[in-house]
Kinemage of the C-alpha trace (Angstrom):
@kinemage 1
@onewidth
@group {chain A} dominant
@subgroup {mainchain}
@vectorlist {calphas} color= white
{ca val a 1} P -24.833 0.912 -4.244
{ca leu a 2} L -24.909 -2.894 -3.600
{ca leu a 3} L -21.410 -3.363 -4.577
{ca lys a 4} L -20.250 -0.829 -1.969
{ca lys a 5} L -22.253 -2.209 0.652
{ca thr a 6} L -20.844 -5.764 -0.005
{ca lys a 7} L -17.107 -4.296 -0.095
{ca met a 8} L -17.660 -2.358 3.253
{ca val a 9} L -19.403 -5.394 4.994
{ca ser a 10} L -16.353 -7.736 3.588
{ca phe a 11} L -13.894 -5.283 5.102
{ca arg a 12} L -15.627 -5.389 8.679
{ca lys a 13} L -15.829 -9.088 8.229
{ca asn a 14} L -11.829 -9.225 7.858
{ca tyr a 15} L -11.043 -6.449 9.850
{ca val a 16} L -9.624 -8.440 12.656
{ca met a 17} L -7.116 -10.379 9.779
{ca leu a 18} L -5.976 -7.242 8.492
{ca leu a 19} L -5.518 -5.908 11.977
{ca ser a 20} L -3.103 -9.017 12.614
{ca glu a 21} L -1.804 -9.767 8.919
{ca leu a 22} L -1.411 -6.586 6.818
{ca asp a 23} L 2.262 -5.477 5.836
{ca leu a 24} L 2.339 -1.953 6.175
{ca asp a 25} L 5.792 -1.215 4.993
{ca leu a 26} L 4.697 -2.791 1.859
{ca ile a 27} L 1.249 -0.959 1.566
{ca leu a 28} L 2.035 2.610 2.521
{ca pro a 29} L 4.357 3.848 0.091
{ca val a 30} L 1.780 2.006 -2.495
{ca met a 31} L -1.064 3.987 -0.694
{ca phe a 32} L 0.588 7.278 -1.173
{ca ser a 33} L 1.389 7.051 -4.618
{ca glu a 34} L -2.278 5.979 -5.517
{ca gly a 35} L -3.695 8.877 -3.392
{ca leu a 36} L -4.889 7.027 -0.778
{ca ile a 37} L -2.990 8.599 2.152
{ca gly a 38} L -1.643 12.469 2.165
{ca trp a 39} L 2.453 12.959 2.654
{ca ser a 40} L 1.833 14.347 6.359
{ca glu a 41} L -0.351 11.154 7.155
{ca tyr a 42} L 2.084 8.919 5.447
{ca gln a 43} L 5.121 10.689 7.210
{ca ser a 44} L 3.396 10.171 10.641
{ca leu a 45} L 2.610 6.772 9.812
{ca val a 46} L 6.417 5.830 8.954
{ca ala a 47} L 7.629 7.802 12.062
{ca gln a 48} L 5.466 5.809 14.083
{ca lys a 49} L 6.955 2.543 13.357
{ca asn a 50} L 9.365 3.053 16.129
{ca glu a 51} L 7.070 4.242 18.858
{ca ser a 52} L 3.886 2.224 18.358
{ca ser a 53} L 3.298 -1.395 17.935
{ca glu a 54} L 2.421 -3.081 14.336
{ca lys a 55} L -1.123 -3.353 15.538
{ca gln a 56} L -1.701 0.185 16.557
{ca arg a 57} L -0.364 1.217 13.422
{ca arg a 58} L -2.403 -1.007 11.005
{ca asp a 59} L -5.499 0.046 13.392
{ca thr a 60} L -4.755 3.552 12.690
{ca val a 61} L -4.600 3.144 8.848
{ca leu a 62} L -7.816 0.786 8.532
{ca ser a 63} L -9.877 2.711 10.911
{ca asp a 64} L -9.246 5.696 8.978
{ca leu a 65} L -10.262 4.206 5.077
{ca pro a 66} L -14.092 4.439 5.366
{ca arg a 67} L -13.850 7.798 6.256
{ca lys a 68} L -11.767 8.304 3.019
{ca gly a 69} L -14.939 8.035 0.824
{ca his a 70} L -17.193 5.703 -0.953
{ca ser a 71} L -14.292 4.273 -3.189
{ca ser a 72} L -11.367 3.692 -0.483
{ca ile a 73} L -12.323 0.006 0.122
{ca gln a 74} L -12.106 -0.892 -3.473
{ca lys a 75} L -8.985 1.258 -3.628
{ca phe a 76} L -7.521 -0.271 -0.601
{ca cys a 77} L -8.106 -3.739 -2.204
{ca glu a 78} L -6.159 -2.676 -5.051
{ca cys a 79} L -3.295 -1.408 -3.060
{ca leu a 80} L -3.172 -4.810 -1.485
{ca val a 81} L -2.421 -6.427 -4.748
{ca trp a 82} L -0.247 -3.825 -6.151
{ca ser a 83} L 1.775 -4.365 -2.861
{ca gly a 84} L 1.910 -8.131 -3.249
{ca gln a 85} L -0.515 -9.017 -0.480
{ca ile a 86} L -2.929 -10.351 -3.157
{ca his a 87} L -4.098 -13.146 -0.253
{ca leu a 88} L -5.418 -10.404 1.851
{ca ala a 89} L -7.387 -9.253 -0.942
{ca glu a 90} L -8.599 -12.309 -2.073
{ca arg a 91} L -9.549 -13.673 1.727
{ca met a 92} L -11.833 -9.381 1.352
{ca glu a 93} L -13.452 -11.310 -1.573
{ca phe a 94} L -11.901 -8.658 -3.913
{ca asn a 95} L -11.936 -9.616 -7.686
{ca val a 96} L -7.918 -9.809 -8.154
{ca ser a 97} L -8.655 -10.222 -11.975
{ca ser a 98} L -10.264 -6.670 -12.019
{ca val a 99} L -6.844 -4.947 -11.223
{ca lys a 100} L -5.149 -3.506 -13.959
{ca asp a 101} L -1.419 -3.272 -14.342
{ca pro a 102} L -0.949 -5.878 -10.924
{ca asn a 103} L 2.725 -5.300 -11.145
{ca arg a 104} L 2.543 -1.570 -11.204
{ca his a 105} L 4.593 -1.265 -7.897
{ca his a 106} L 6.571 -3.762 -7.975
{ca ala a 107} L 9.619 -1.568 -6.835
{ca tyr a 108} L 8.171 -1.753 -3.372
{ca asp a 109} L 7.788 -5.169 -3.307
{ca thr a 110} L 10.723 -6.753 -0.968
{ca lys a 111} L 8.887 -10.119 -0.014
{ca arg a 112} L 7.215 -11.489 -3.489
{ca ile a 113} L 9.582 -13.513 -6.075
{ca his a 114} L 8.046 -13.174 -9.461
{ca glu a 115} L 8.109 -16.788 -10.740
{ca asn a 116} L 8.705 -15.658 -14.333
{ca ser a 117} L 11.354 -13.242 -13.856
{ca gln a 118} L 15.078 -13.499 -14.622
{ca pro a 119} L 17.951 -12.231 -12.716
{ca leu a 120} L 19.873 -9.382 -14.713
{ca val a 121} L 23.031 -10.424 -13.024
{ca asn a 122} L 23.774 -14.277 -12.120
{ca asn a 123} L 25.445 -13.638 -9.277
{ca ser a 124} L 24.627 -14.838 -5.749
{ca ser a 125} L 26.534 -12.156 -4.140
{ca val a 126} L 23.840 -9.308 -5.190
{ca his a 127} L 21.671 -8.128 -2.910
{ca ile a 128} L 18.848 -6.068 -3.717
{ca gln a 129} L 17.342 -3.213 -1.402
{ca pro a 130} L 14.007 -2.192 -0.690
{ca val a 131} L 12.904 1.454 -2.437
{ca gln a 132} L 12.811 3.526 0.765
{ca pro a 133} L 10.996 6.774 0.377
{ca ser a 134} L 12.776 10.152 1.028
{ca pro a 135} L 11.952 11.473 4.665
{ca asn a 136} L 11.546 14.873 2.797
{ca pro a 137} L 9.363 15.892 0.204
{ca pro a 138} L 11.172 17.399 -2.924
{ca leu a 139} L 11.677 20.889 -2.650
{ca ile a 140} L 9.758 22.746 -5.672
{ca arg a 141} L 12.152 25.894 -6.477
{ca arg a 142} L 9.864 28.623 -8.379
{ca leu a 143} L 11.737 30.090 -11.453
{ca pro a 144} L 11.476 33.926 -11.973
{ca glu a 145} L 8.561 35.102 -13.785
{ca phe a 146} L 9.906 37.085 -17.036
{ca val a 147} L 7.524 39.185 -18.781
C-alpha cells in the first residue's frame, strides 16, 4: 500500500512537469497497446490533436489515470519508458531498470536514437517514417459455422 501511495504522491508532485513535457504522439500508441486506454479513448485523443491544445490533451490523459485503478500510475511509468520518455519516468522517481524489455515498443519511437543500433542501409537518403495507427479498427469477419 505504501508503494502505491508513493507513486501517487510522485505523480501529483510531477503533474505540472508532465503537463508541459509529455509527448502524446509517442506515448498514446503504447498506452493503447498496453491496455491503459481503450480504442475509443485513443481515437478521441488523436482526433483532438487539431481541435485542442497539447496541454488540454495532456490534461485529459493525466487526469484520467488515477481513476483507472491502483496500478495505472505504474503502467503509465512503464509506458513512458517504452515510448522513449525515460527522463520523465526518472523524474517521477520510477525505477527504470525494473521495466522488462525496455525497447518493446521502439517502433513507435521517432525521436530516440539507439546508440548501439547499426543502420540496415548505409544510405543518407533513406528516411524512416513513424508508424501511424489505423484510424479504423480491424474488421473481424465471422465465418459460417458448420455443424
